[in-house]
DSSP file (Angstrom, degrees, kcal/mol; ACC not computed):
  #  RESIDUE AA STRUCTURE BP1 BP2  ACC     N-H-->O    O-->H-N    N-H-->O    O-->H-N    TCO  KAPPA ALPHA  PHI   PSI    X-CA   Y-CA   Z-CA
    1    1 A M     >        0   0    0      0, 0.0     4,-1.7     0, 0.0     5,-0.1   0.000 360.0 360.0 360.0 -36.2  -21.9  -16.9   16.1
    2    2 A K  H  >  +     0   0    0      1,-0.2     4,-1.9     2,-0.2     5,-0.1   0.902 360.0  50.3 -66.2 -42.0  -23.4  -15.5   12.9
    3    3 A R  H  > S+     0   0    0      1,-0.2     4,-2.1     2,-0.2    -1,-0.2   0.848 106.5  54.4 -60.6 -37.1  -21.6  -12.2   13.6
    4    4 A N  H  > S+     0   0    0      2,-0.2     4,-2.2     1,-0.2    -1,-0.2   0.855 107.0  51.7 -67.5 -37.2  -18.3  -13.9   14.2
    5    5 A L  H  X S+     0   0    0     -4,-1.7     4,-2.4     2,-0.2    -1,-0.2   0.898 109.2  49.8 -68.3 -39.6  -18.5  -15.6   10.8
    6    6 A S  H  X S+     0   0    0     -4,-1.9     4,-2.0     2,-0.2    -2,-0.2   0.879 110.0  50.1 -63.8 -36.5  -19.2  -12.3    9.1
    7    7 A I  H  X S+     0   0    0     -4,-2.1     4,-2.3     2,-0.2    -2,-0.2   0.918 111.9  49.3 -71.3 -37.6  -16.3  -10.7   10.8
    8    8 A L  H  X S+     0   0    0     -4,-2.2     4,-2.6     1,-0.2    -2,-0.2   0.897 111.2  48.6 -61.2 -39.7  -14.0  -13.6    9.7
    9    9 A A  H  X S+     0   0    0     -4,-2.4     4,-2.1     1,-0.2    -1,-0.2   0.868 110.0  51.7 -75.2 -31.0  -15.2  -13.4    6.2
   10   10 A L  H  X S+     0   0    0     -4,-2.0     4,-2.9     2,-0.2     5,-0.3   0.905 110.7  49.6 -61.7 -41.8  -14.6   -9.5    6.3
   11   11 A A  H  X S+     0   0    0     -4,-2.3     4,-2.4     1,-0.2    -2,-0.2   0.942 112.9  46.3 -68.9 -41.6  -11.0  -10.1    7.5
   12   12 A L  H  X S+     0   0    0     -4,-2.6     4,-1.6     2,-0.2    -1,-0.2   0.852 114.4  47.2 -62.2 -35.2  -10.5  -12.7    4.8
   13   13 A A  H  X S+     0   0    0     -4,-2.1     4,-1.6     2,-0.2    -2,-0.2   0.884 114.7  44.5 -70.6 -43.8  -11.9  -10.4    2.1
   14   14 A L  H  X S+     0   0    0     -4,-2.9     4,-2.2     1,-0.2    -2,-0.2   0.885 114.6  51.1 -72.2 -35.4  -10.0   -7.4    3.1
   15   15 A G  H  X S+     0   0    0     -4,-2.4     4,-1.8    -5,-0.3    -2,-0.2   0.877 109.5  50.5 -64.9 -38.8   -6.8   -9.5    3.5
   16   16 A S  H  X S+     0   0    0     -4,-1.6     4,-1.7     2,-0.2    -1,-0.2   0.818 107.4  53.1 -70.5 -29.8   -7.3  -11.0    0.0
   17   17 A A  H  < S+     0   0    0     -4,-1.6     4,-0.5     2,-0.2    -2,-0.2   0.920 109.7  47.7 -70.2 -42.6   -7.7   -7.5   -1.4
   18   18 A A  H >< S+     0   0    0     -4,-2.2     3,-0.6     1,-0.2    -2,-0.2   0.828 109.5  54.2 -67.0 -28.6   -4.5   -6.5    0.1
   19   19 A F  H >< S+     0   0    0     -4,-1.8     3,-2.7     1,-0.2    -1,-0.2   0.857  97.1  66.0 -68.6 -32.8   -2.9   -9.7   -1.3
   20   20 A A  T 3< S+     0   0    0     -4,-1.7    -1,-0.2     1,-0.3    -2,-0.2   0.724  90.3  63.4 -64.0 -13.8   -4.2   -8.7   -4.7
   21   21 A Q  T <  S+     0   0    0     -3,-0.6    -1,-0.3    -4,-0.5    -2,-0.2   0.569  89.1  96.1 -80.4  -4.1   -1.7   -5.8   -4.5
   22   22 A Q    <   +     0   0    0     -3,-2.7     2,-0.4    -4,-0.1   127,-0.0  -0.143  43.9  93.0 -74.6 173.8    1.0   -8.6   -4.4
   23   23 A G  S    S+     0   0    0      0, 0.0     2,-0.3     0, 0.0    -2,-0.1  -0.984  86.7  11.5 134.5-138.1    2.9   -9.6   -7.6
   24   24 A V  S    S-     0   0    0     -2,-0.4     0, 0.0     1,-0.1     0, 0.0  -0.534  90.1-119.6 -70.1 128.7    6.1   -8.1   -8.8
   25   25 A S     >  -     0   0    0     -2,-0.3     4,-2.6     1,-0.1     5,-0.2  -0.269  11.6-116.0 -72.0 157.9    7.4   -6.2   -6.0
   26   26 A K  H  > S+     0   0    0      1,-0.2     4,-3.5     2,-0.2     5,-0.2   0.894 115.8  56.7 -55.6 -41.4    8.0   -2.4   -6.1
   27   27 A D  H  > S+     0   0    0      2,-0.2     4,-2.8     1,-0.2    -1,-0.2   0.897 108.5  45.2 -57.1 -45.3   11.6   -3.0   -5.5
   28   28 A T  H  > S+     0   0    0      2,-0.2     4,-2.1    -3,-0.2    -1,-0.2   0.922 115.7  46.3 -64.3 -47.4   12.0   -5.3   -8.5
   29   29 A L  H  X S+     0   0    0     -4,-2.6     4,-1.3     1,-0.2    -2,-0.2   0.933 114.5  49.0 -63.1 -42.2   10.0   -3.0  -10.7
   30   30 A T  H  X S+     0   0    0     -4,-3.5     4,-1.3    -5,-0.2     3,-0.2   0.921 110.7  49.2 -62.3 -43.6   12.0   -0.1   -9.4
   31   31 A L  H  < S+     0   0    0     -4,-2.8     4,-0.3     1,-0.2     3,-0.2   0.892 112.3  48.1 -64.2 -38.8   15.4   -1.8  -10.0
   32   32 A G  H  < S+     0   0    0     -4,-2.1     3,-0.3     1,-0.2     4,-0.3   0.705 109.8  55.2 -74.1 -21.3   14.5   -2.8  -13.5
   33   33 A S  H >X S+     0   0    0     -4,-1.3     3,-1.4    -3,-0.2     4,-0.6   0.777  84.2  76.3 -86.3 -25.8   13.2    0.8  -14.4
   34   34 A I  T 3< S+     0   0    0     -4,-1.3     3,-0.4     1,-0.3    -1,-0.2   0.734  88.3  61.7 -68.6 -17.4   16.2    2.9  -13.6
   35   35 A Q  T 34 S+     0   0    0     -3,-0.3    -1,-0.3    -4,-0.3    -2,-0.1   0.858 108.9  43.0 -67.6 -34.2   18.0    1.8  -16.7
   36   36 A D  T <4 S+     0   0    0     -3,-1.4     2,-0.3    -4,-0.3    -1,-0.2   0.416  88.3 103.6 -95.8  -0.7   15.2    3.3  -18.9
   37   37 A L     <  -     0   0    0     -4,-0.6    64,-0.2    -3,-0.4     2,-0.2  -0.645  45.1-171.5 -92.2 137.3   14.4    6.6  -17.3
   38   38 A S  B     +a  101   0A   0     62,-2.1    64,-5.0    -2,-0.3    65,-0.3  -0.644  31.0  97.8-111.0 176.4   15.6    9.9  -18.7
   39   39 A G  S >  S-     0   0    0     -2,-0.2     3,-1.5    62,-0.2     4,-0.3  -0.810  86.5 -45.4 134.1-178.6   15.4   13.3  -17.2
   40   40 A P  T 3  S+     0   0    0      0, 0.0     3,-0.5     0, 0.0    -1,-0.2   0.812 133.8  45.7 -63.3 -29.6   17.6   15.8  -15.3
   41   41 A L  T >  S+     0   0    0      1,-0.2     3,-2.3    -3,-0.2     8,-0.1   0.523  79.9  99.9 -92.2  -4.9   18.9   13.1  -12.9
   42   42 A A  T <  S+     0   0    0     -3,-1.5    -1,-0.2     1,-0.3     7,-0.1   0.809  75.8  63.7 -60.6 -26.5   19.6   10.4  -15.5
   43   43 A G  T 3  S+     0   0    0     -3,-0.5    -1,-0.3    -4,-0.3    -2,-0.1   0.690  84.8  91.5 -71.8 -14.1   23.4   11.5  -15.4
   44   44 A F  S <  S-     0   0    0     -3,-2.3    -3,-0.0     1,-0.1     0, 0.0  -0.280  90.3 -88.6 -70.1 163.3   23.7   10.4  -11.8
   45   45 A G     >  -     0   0    0      1,-0.1     4,-1.9     4,-0.0     3,-0.3  -0.212  37.6-104.5 -69.2 165.3   24.9    6.9  -11.0
   46   46 A K  H  > S+     0   0    0      1,-0.2     4,-3.0     2,-0.2     5,-0.3   0.845 116.9  57.1 -63.4 -33.5   22.5    4.1  -10.6
   47   47 A Q  H  > S+     0   0    0      2,-0.2     4,-2.4     1,-0.2    -1,-0.2   0.911 107.0  47.8 -57.2 -44.2   22.8    4.1   -6.8
   48   48 A V  H  > S+     0   0    0     -3,-0.3     4,-2.0     2,-0.2    -1,-0.2   0.907 114.0  46.8 -66.2 -42.9   21.8    7.6   -6.4
   49   49 A R  H  X S+     0   0    0     -4,-1.9     4,-2.0     2,-0.2    -2,-0.2   0.952 113.4  47.5 -68.6 -44.6   18.8    7.2   -8.7
   50   50 A M  H  X S+     0   0    0     -4,-3.0     4,-2.5     1,-0.2    -2,-0.2   0.908 111.3  53.2 -55.5 -41.9   17.7    4.0   -7.1
   51   51 A G  H  X S+     0   0    0     -4,-2.4     4,-2.6    -5,-0.3    -1,-0.2   0.910 108.6  48.7 -57.7 -45.0   18.0    5.7   -3.7
   52   52 A L  H  X S+     0   0    0     -4,-2.0     4,-1.7     2,-0.2    -1,-0.2   0.820 110.0  50.0 -74.7 -30.0   15.9    8.5   -4.7
   53   53 A L  H  X S+     0   0    0     -4,-2.0     4,-1.6     2,-0.2    -1,-0.2   0.932 112.9  46.3 -70.0 -43.3   13.2    6.3   -6.1
   54   54 A L  H  X S+     0   0    0     -4,-2.5     4,-2.0     1,-0.2    -2,-0.2   0.892 111.5  53.7 -62.6 -40.0   13.0    4.2   -2.9
   55   55 A A  H  X S+     0   0    0     -4,-2.6     4,-2.9     1,-0.2    -1,-0.2   0.856 104.0  56.4 -66.9 -34.0   13.1    7.4   -0.8
   56   56 A A  H  X S+     0   0    0     -4,-1.7     4,-2.0     2,-0.2    -1,-0.2   0.894 107.6  46.7 -59.1 -41.5   10.1    8.7   -2.8
   57   57 A D  H  X S+     0   0    0     -4,-1.6     4,-1.8     2,-0.2    -1,-0.2   0.892 114.8  47.1 -66.8 -39.3    8.0    5.8   -1.9
   58   58 A A  H  X S+     0   0    0     -4,-2.0     4,-2.4     1,-0.2    -2,-0.2   0.879 110.1  52.8 -72.0 -36.8    9.0    5.9    1.7
   59   59 A L  H  X S+     0   0    0     -4,-2.9     4,-2.2     2,-0.2    -1,-0.2   0.847 106.4  52.6 -61.0 -38.8    8.4    9.6    1.8
   60   60 A G  H  X S+     0   0    0     -4,-2.0     4,-2.2     2,-0.2    -2,-0.2   0.913 111.3  47.4 -67.7 -35.5    5.0    9.2    0.5
   61   61 A A  H  X S+     0   0    0     -4,-1.8     4,-2.3     1,-0.2    -2,-0.2   0.892 111.1  51.9 -68.1 -39.4    4.2    6.6    3.2
   62   62 A L  H  X S+     0   0    0     -4,-2.4     4,-2.1     2,-0.2    -1,-0.2   0.893 109.4  48.1 -61.1 -40.3    5.7    8.8    5.8
   63   63 A C  H  X S+     0   0    0     -4,-2.2     4,-3.0     2,-0.2    -2,-0.2   0.885 110.3  52.0 -64.7 -40.3    3.5   11.7    4.7
   64   64 A A  H  X S+     0   0    0     -4,-2.2     4,-2.3     1,-0.2     5,-0.2   0.906 110.7  49.5 -70.7 -35.8    0.4    9.5    4.7
   65   65 A G  H  X S+     0   0    0     -4,-2.3     4,-1.8     2,-0.2    -2,-0.2   0.910 113.8  43.4 -64.5 -40.7    1.2    8.4    8.3
   66   66 A L  H  X S+     0   0    0     -4,-2.1     4,-1.6     2,-0.2    -2,-0.2   0.928 115.6  49.8 -69.5 -43.2    1.7   11.9    9.5
   67   67 A L  H  X S+     0   0    0     -4,-3.0     4,-3.0     1,-0.2     5,-0.2   0.922 112.7  46.1 -60.2 -46.4   -1.5   13.1    7.7
   68   68 A W  H  X S+     0   0    0     -4,-2.3     4,-2.2     1,-0.2    -1,-0.2   0.812 107.7  57.5 -71.3 -34.7   -3.7   10.3    9.0
   69   69 A E  H  < S+     0   0    0     -4,-1.8    -1,-0.2    -5,-0.2     4,-0.2   0.872 114.3  38.3 -56.1 -39.3   -2.4   10.8   12.4
   70   70 A Y  H  < S+     0   0    0     -4,-1.6    -2,-0.2     1,-0.2     3,-0.2   0.911 130.3  28.6 -80.9 -39.8   -3.5   14.4   12.3
   71   71 A V  H >X S+     0   0    0     -4,-3.0     3,-1.4     1,-0.2     4,-0.5   0.517  88.6 109.0-100.2  -3.4   -6.8   14.0   10.4
   72   72 A G  G >< S+     0   0    0     -4,-2.2     3,-1.1     1,-0.3    -1,-0.2   0.772  76.4  48.6 -47.7 -42.9   -7.6   10.4   11.6
   73   73 A A  G 34 S+     0   0    0      1,-0.3    -1,-0.3    -4,-0.2    -2,-0.1   0.799 113.4  48.3 -64.5 -31.3  -10.5   11.2   13.9
   74   74 A R  G <4 S+     0   0    0     -3,-1.4    -1,-0.3     1,-0.2    -2,-0.2   0.422 111.8  51.1 -91.4  -0.7  -12.2   13.3   11.3
   75   75 A S  S << S-     0   0    0     -3,-1.1    -1,-0.2    -4,-0.5     3,-0.1  -0.690  81.7-155.8-140.1  85.4  -11.8   10.7    8.5
   76   76 A P        -     0   0    0      0, 0.0     2,-0.5     0, 0.0     5,-0.1  -0.170  25.9-101.7 -63.4 151.8  -13.1    7.3    9.7
   77   77 A A        +     0   0    0      4,-0.1     3,-0.0    45,-0.1    45,-0.0  -0.664  49.3 170.2 -75.9 125.0  -11.8    4.1    8.1
   78   78 A T     >  -     0   0    0     -2,-0.5     4,-2.2     1,-0.1     5,-0.2  -0.937  46.1-117.4-129.8 152.2  -14.3    2.7    5.7
   79   79 A P  H  > S+     0   0    0      0, 0.0     4,-2.5     0, 0.0     5,-0.2   0.873 116.2  58.4 -57.4 -35.6  -14.1   -0.1    3.1
   80   80 A R  H  > S+     0   0    0      2,-0.2     4,-2.6     1,-0.2     5,-0.2   0.966 104.9  48.4 -53.4 -54.3  -14.6    2.4    0.4
   81   81 A K  H  > S+     0   0    0      1,-0.2     4,-2.1     2,-0.2     5,-0.2   0.929 111.0  49.7 -58.4 -45.6  -11.6    4.4    1.5
   82   82 A A  H  X S+     0   0    0     -4,-2.2     4,-1.9     1,-0.2    -1,-0.2   0.916 113.1  46.4 -58.5 -43.5   -9.5    1.4    1.6
   83   83 A M  H  X S+     0   0    0     -4,-2.5     4,-1.9     2,-0.2    -1,-0.2   0.861 111.3  52.4 -67.1 -38.3  -10.6    0.3   -1.9
   84   84 A I  H  X S+     0   0    0     -4,-2.6     4,-2.2    -5,-0.2    -1,-0.2   0.908 111.8  43.8 -65.4 -40.5  -10.1    3.7   -3.4
   85   85 A Y  H  X S+     0   0    0     -4,-2.1     4,-2.2     2,-0.2    -1,-0.2   0.799 110.1  56.9 -74.8 -27.8   -6.7    4.0   -2.1
   86   86 A A  H  X S+     0   0    0     -4,-1.9     4,-2.5    -5,-0.2    -1,-0.2   0.881 110.5  46.6 -61.9 -40.4   -5.9    0.4   -3.3
   87   87 A L  H  X S+     0   0    0     -4,-1.9     4,-2.3     2,-0.2    -2,-0.2   0.904 109.9  50.8 -73.6 -40.1   -7.0    1.6   -6.7
   88   88 A I  H  X S+     0   0    0     -4,-2.2     4,-2.4     2,-0.2    -1,-0.2   0.898 110.6  50.8 -63.1 -38.8   -4.9    4.7   -6.6
   89   89 A W  H  X S+     0   0    0     -4,-2.2     4,-2.4     2,-0.2    -2,-0.2   0.951 111.0  48.4 -61.2 -48.1   -1.9    2.6   -5.6
   90   90 A A  H  X S+     0   0    0     -4,-2.5     4,-2.2     1,-0.2    -2,-0.2   0.879 113.3  46.9 -64.9 -39.0   -2.5    0.2   -8.5
   91   91 A V  H  X S+     0   0    0     -4,-2.3     4,-2.8     2,-0.2    -1,-0.2   0.897 112.0  48.8 -66.6 -42.8   -2.8    3.0  -11.0
   92   92 A S  H  X S+     0   0    0     -4,-2.4     4,-2.4    -5,-0.2    -2,-0.2   0.880 112.3  49.3 -71.5 -34.6    0.2    4.9   -9.8
   93   93 A M  H  X S+     0   0    0     -4,-2.4     4,-2.5     2,-0.2    -2,-0.2   0.922 112.0  49.2 -65.7 -43.7    2.3    1.6   -9.9
   94   94 A G  H  X S+     0   0    0     -4,-2.2     4,-1.4     1,-0.2    -2,-0.2   0.940 111.7  46.5 -62.2 -45.6    1.0    1.0  -13.4
   95   95 A L  H  X S+     0   0    0     -4,-2.8     4,-1.3     1,-0.2     3,-0.4   0.917 109.7  57.0 -60.0 -40.6    1.8    4.5  -14.6
   96   96 A F  H >< S+     0   0    0     -4,-2.4     3,-0.8     1,-0.2    -1,-0.2   0.940 105.1  51.3 -57.6 -44.9    5.2    4.2  -12.9
   97   97 A A  H 3< S+     0   0    0     -4,-2.5    -1,-0.2     1,-0.3    -2,-0.2   0.814 116.3  40.2 -56.7 -30.9    5.9    1.1  -15.0
   98   98 A L  H 3< S+     0   0    0     -4,-1.4    -1,-0.3    -3,-0.4    -2,-0.2   0.516  91.7 106.1 -97.4  -7.2    5.1    2.8  -18.1
   99   99 A S    <<  -     0   0    0     -4,-1.3     3,-0.0    -3,-0.8    -3,-0.0  -0.419  44.3-171.1 -79.2 151.4    6.7    6.2  -17.3
  100  100 A G        +     0   0    0     -2,-0.1   -62,-2.1   -63,-0.1     2,-0.5   0.246  61.1  82.0-124.8   6.7    9.9    7.0  -19.2
  101  101 A H  B  >  -a   38   0A   0    -64,-0.2     4,-1.8     1,-0.1   -62,-0.2  -0.971  69.8-141.1-123.6 131.6   10.9   10.2  -17.3
  102  102 A Y  H  > S+     0   0    0    -64,-5.0     4,-2.2    -2,-0.5   -63,-0.2   0.851 100.2  53.1 -57.3 -39.9   12.7   10.1  -14.0
  103  103 A G  H  > S+     0   0    0    -65,-0.3     4,-2.3     1,-0.2    -1,-0.2   0.946 110.4  48.0 -59.1 -50.1   10.8   13.1  -12.4
  104  104 A L  H  > S+     0   0    0      1,-0.2     4,-2.4     2,-0.2    -1,-0.2   0.818 108.9  54.3 -60.8 -35.0    7.5   11.5  -13.2
  105  105 A A  H  X S+     0   0    0     -4,-1.8     4,-2.5     2,-0.2    -1,-0.2   0.939 107.5  49.5 -65.5 -46.7    8.7    8.2  -11.8
  106  106 A V  H  X S+     0   0    0     -4,-2.2     4,-2.5     1,-0.2    -2,-0.2   0.944 112.8  47.8 -58.2 -46.8    9.6    9.8   -8.4
  107  107 A I  H  X S+     0   0    0     -4,-2.3     4,-2.1     1,-0.2    -1,-0.2   0.930 111.8  49.3 -59.7 -42.9    6.2   11.6   -8.2
  108  108 A L  H  X S+     0   0    0     -4,-2.4     4,-2.5     1,-0.2    -1,-0.2   0.865 111.5  49.8 -69.1 -35.5    4.3    8.3   -9.1
  109  109 A L  H  X S+     0   0    0     -4,-2.5     4,-2.5     2,-0.2    -1,-0.2   0.899 109.1  52.5 -68.2 -38.9    6.3    6.4   -6.3
  110  110 A F  H  X S+     0   0    0     -4,-2.5     4,-2.3    -5,-0.2    -2,-0.2   0.934 111.0  45.9 -58.8 -44.2    5.5    9.1   -3.9
  111  111 A V  H  X S+     0   0    0     -4,-2.1     4,-2.9     1,-0.2     5,-0.2   0.923 112.5  51.8 -64.0 -45.6    1.8    8.7   -4.7
  112  112 A A  H  X S+     0   0    0     -4,-2.5     4,-2.3     2,-0.2    -1,-0.2   0.849 109.0  48.6 -68.0 -32.5    2.1    5.0   -4.5
  113  113 A G  H  X S+     0   0    0     -4,-2.5     4,-2.1     2,-0.2     5,-0.3   0.953 113.8  48.2 -60.8 -51.3    3.8    5.0   -1.0
  114  114 A F  H  X S+     0   0    0     -4,-2.3     4,-1.9    -5,-0.2    -2,-0.2   0.943 115.9  43.4 -54.4 -55.5    1.0    7.4    0.1
  115  115 A A  H  X S+     0   0    0     -4,-2.9     4,-2.9     1,-0.2     5,-0.2   0.885 111.6  52.6 -64.4 -46.4   -1.8    5.2   -1.3
  116  116 A E  H  X S+     0   0    0     -4,-2.3     4,-2.5    -5,-0.2     5,-0.3   0.932 111.4  45.7 -59.4 -46.9   -0.4    1.9   -0.1
  117  117 A L  H  X S+     0   0    0     -4,-2.1     4,-2.8     2,-0.2     5,-0.3   0.915 114.3  48.7 -61.7 -42.8    0.0    3.0    3.5
  118  118 A T  H  X S+     0   0    0     -4,-1.9     4,-2.1    -5,-0.3    -2,-0.2   0.948 114.0  45.3 -63.1 -49.2   -3.4    4.5    3.5
  119  119 A S  H  X S+     0   0    0     -4,-2.9     4,-2.3     2,-0.2    -2,-0.2   0.948 116.5  44.0 -63.6 -50.9   -5.1    1.5    2.0
  120  120 A N  H  X S+     0   0    0     -4,-2.5     4,-2.1    -5,-0.2    -2,-0.2   0.877 115.5  46.5 -65.1 -41.7   -3.3   -1.1    4.3
  121  121 A S  H  X S+     0   0    0     -4,-2.8     4,-2.2    -5,-0.3    -1,-0.2   0.878 111.8  52.6 -71.7 -33.3   -3.8    0.9    7.5
  122  122 A T  H  X S+     0   0    0     -4,-2.1     4,-2.5    -5,-0.3    -2,-0.2   0.947 111.8  45.5 -61.0 -49.0   -7.4    1.5    6.7
  123  123 A A  H  X S+     0   0    0     -4,-2.3     4,-2.1     1,-0.2    -2,-0.2   0.897 112.1  51.2 -62.2 -42.1   -8.1   -2.2    6.1
  124  124 A Q  H  X S+     0   0    0     -4,-2.1     4,-2.0     2,-0.2    -1,-0.2   0.841 110.4  50.6 -68.4 -32.7   -6.2   -3.1    9.2
  125  125 A T  H  X S+     0   0    0     -4,-2.2     4,-3.0     2,-0.2     5,-0.3   0.944 107.7  51.9 -59.4 -49.2   -8.3   -0.6   11.2
  126  126 A I  H  X S+     0   0    0     -4,-2.5     4,-1.5     1,-0.2    -2,-0.2   0.895 111.1  47.0 -62.5 -37.4  -11.5   -1.8   10.0
  127  127 A V  H  X S+     0   0    0     -4,-2.1     4,-1.5     1,-0.2    -1,-0.2   0.915 113.0  49.3 -70.8 -37.6  -10.7   -5.4   10.9
  128  128 A Q  H  < S+     0   0    0     -4,-2.0    -2,-0.2     1,-0.2    -1,-0.2   0.902 114.6  42.8 -63.9 -41.5   -9.5   -4.5   14.3
  129  129 A T  H  < S+     0   0    0     -4,-3.0    -1,-0.2     1,-0.2    -2,-0.2   0.743 115.0  50.1 -79.3 -19.8  -12.4   -2.4   15.2
  130  130 A S  H  < S+     0   0    0     -4,-1.5    -1,-0.2    -5,-0.3    -2,-0.2   0.684  89.2  92.8 -86.0 -25.1  -14.9   -4.9   13.8
  131  131 A A  S  < S-     0   0    0     -4,-1.5     5,-0.1    -5,-0.1  -127,-0.1  -0.583  80.9-114.4 -78.8 132.4  -13.7   -8.0   15.4
  132  132 A P    >>  -     0   0    0      0, 0.0     3,-1.6     0, 0.0     4,-0.7  -0.280  26.9-117.5 -57.1 142.2  -15.2   -9.0   18.7
  133  133 A L  G >4 S+     0   0    0      1,-0.3     3,-0.6     2,-0.2     4,-0.3   0.808 110.1  58.8 -54.5 -35.7  -12.9   -8.9   21.6
  134  134 A H  G 34 S+     0   0    0      1,-0.2    -1,-0.3     2,-0.1     4,-0.1   0.678 122.1  25.7 -70.9 -17.3  -13.0  -12.7   22.4
  135  135 A I  G <> S+     0   0    0     -3,-1.6     4,-2.9     2,-0.1     5,-0.2   0.184  88.1 111.8-123.2  14.9  -11.7  -13.6   18.7
  136  136 A R  H <X S+     0   0    0     -4,-0.7     4,-2.9    -3,-0.6     5,-0.2   0.899  76.7  49.8 -61.1 -40.7   -9.9  -10.4   17.9
  137  137 A G  H  > S+     0   0    0     -4,-0.3     4,-2.1     2,-0.2    -1,-0.2   0.870 112.2  47.7 -63.7 -41.2   -6.5  -12.0   17.9
  138  138 A R  H  > S+     0   0    0      2,-0.2     4,-2.9     1,-0.2     5,-0.2   0.922 112.6  49.3 -62.6 -49.2   -7.6  -14.9   15.6
  139  139 A V  H  X S+     0   0    0     -4,-2.9     4,-2.8     1,-0.2    -2,-0.2   0.929 112.4  47.0 -63.2 -40.9   -9.3  -12.5   13.2
  140  140 A I  H  X S+     0   0    0     -4,-2.9     4,-3.0    -5,-0.2    -1,-0.2   0.921 111.0  52.2 -64.3 -36.6   -6.2  -10.2   13.0
  141  141 A G  H  X S+     0   0    0     -4,-2.1     4,-2.5    -5,-0.2    -2,-0.2   0.906 110.6  48.1 -62.8 -41.1   -4.0  -13.1   12.5
  142  142 A L  H  X S+     0   0    0     -4,-2.9     4,-2.6     2,-0.2     5,-0.2   0.939 112.1  49.9 -57.5 -47.3   -6.3  -14.3    9.6
  143  143 A F  H  X S+     0   0    0     -4,-2.8     4,-2.0     1,-0.2    -2,-0.2   0.928 112.5  45.7 -57.1 -46.6   -6.3  -10.9    8.1
  144  144 A N  H  X S+     0   0    0     -4,-3.0     4,-1.3     1,-0.2    -1,-0.2   0.883 113.6  49.6 -68.9 -37.6   -2.5  -10.6    8.2
  145  145 A M  H  <>S+     0   0    0     -4,-2.5     5,-3.0     1,-0.2     6,-0.6   0.888 113.3  45.1 -71.9 -35.8   -2.0  -14.1    6.9
  146  146 A S  H ><5S+     0   0    0     -4,-2.6     3,-0.8     3,-0.2    -1,-0.2   0.832 110.6  55.5 -74.6 -28.2   -4.4  -13.5    3.9
  147  147 A A  H 3<5S+     0   0    0     -4,-2.0    -1,-0.2     1,-0.2    -2,-0.2   0.771 105.7  50.9 -76.7 -22.7   -2.8  -10.1    3.2
  148  148 A L  T 3<5S-     0   0    0     -4,-1.3    -1,-0.2    -5,-0.2    -2,-0.2   0.469 129.3 -95.7 -89.4   1.7    0.6  -11.7    2.9
  149  149 A G  T < 5 -     0   0    0     -3,-0.8    -3,-0.2    -4,-0.2    -2,-0.1   0.754  65.7 -69.8  91.1  31.0   -0.7  -14.3    0.4
  150  150 A L  S   <S+     0   0    0     -5,-3.0     2,-0.3     1,-0.2    -4,-0.2   0.856  81.2 163.6  62.0  32.9   -1.4  -17.1    2.8
  151  151 A R              0   0    0     -6,-0.6    -1,-0.2     1,-0.1    -3,-0.1  -0.687 360.0 360.0 -88.9 141.2    2.2  -17.7    3.4
  152  152 A F              0   0    0     -2,-0.3    -1,-0.1     0, 0.0    -2,-0.0   0.368 360.0 360.0-104.9 360.0    3.1  -19.8    6.6
C-alpha cells in the first residue's frame, strides 16, 4: 500500500510539473508575435509567417519523436531528464516571447517543440513504468488529469 501511495504521489507531482507548463498557449503567443517580428520573411503575409512558426514547433516535436525512437533504449527516462527538458522548453518559450527577429523565433520554436515532446513523453514513461499493474490505469488517469490542469 505504501508503494502505491508513492506511485500516486509521483504521478501527481509529474502531472503538476507538466501543468506548470500551462498558461498562455503557444498558439496565442505565436499569433500575437508575428506582427512584431522582423527579418527576411517579414515581407510575406501573416498566414505564411504564422504557418512557418507553427511548422517549426511541429517539426521540433517530430524530430524529437524520431530521435527518441532511435535512441530510446540507450537513454532511459529519468525525472532529471524530464525536468531539464521542461526547463529548456520554458527558457526557449521565454526567449521566443522576447525575440524580435523572425529567424530566431523559428529556431526557438523548433527547440521548444523538441523540448516539450521530450519532457512530456519522459514524464509519461516514468509514470507508466513505475505504476503497479493493478492500479496502472488509475495512476495514468491521475497523471493525465493533473497534467491538463485538473480539468474534468
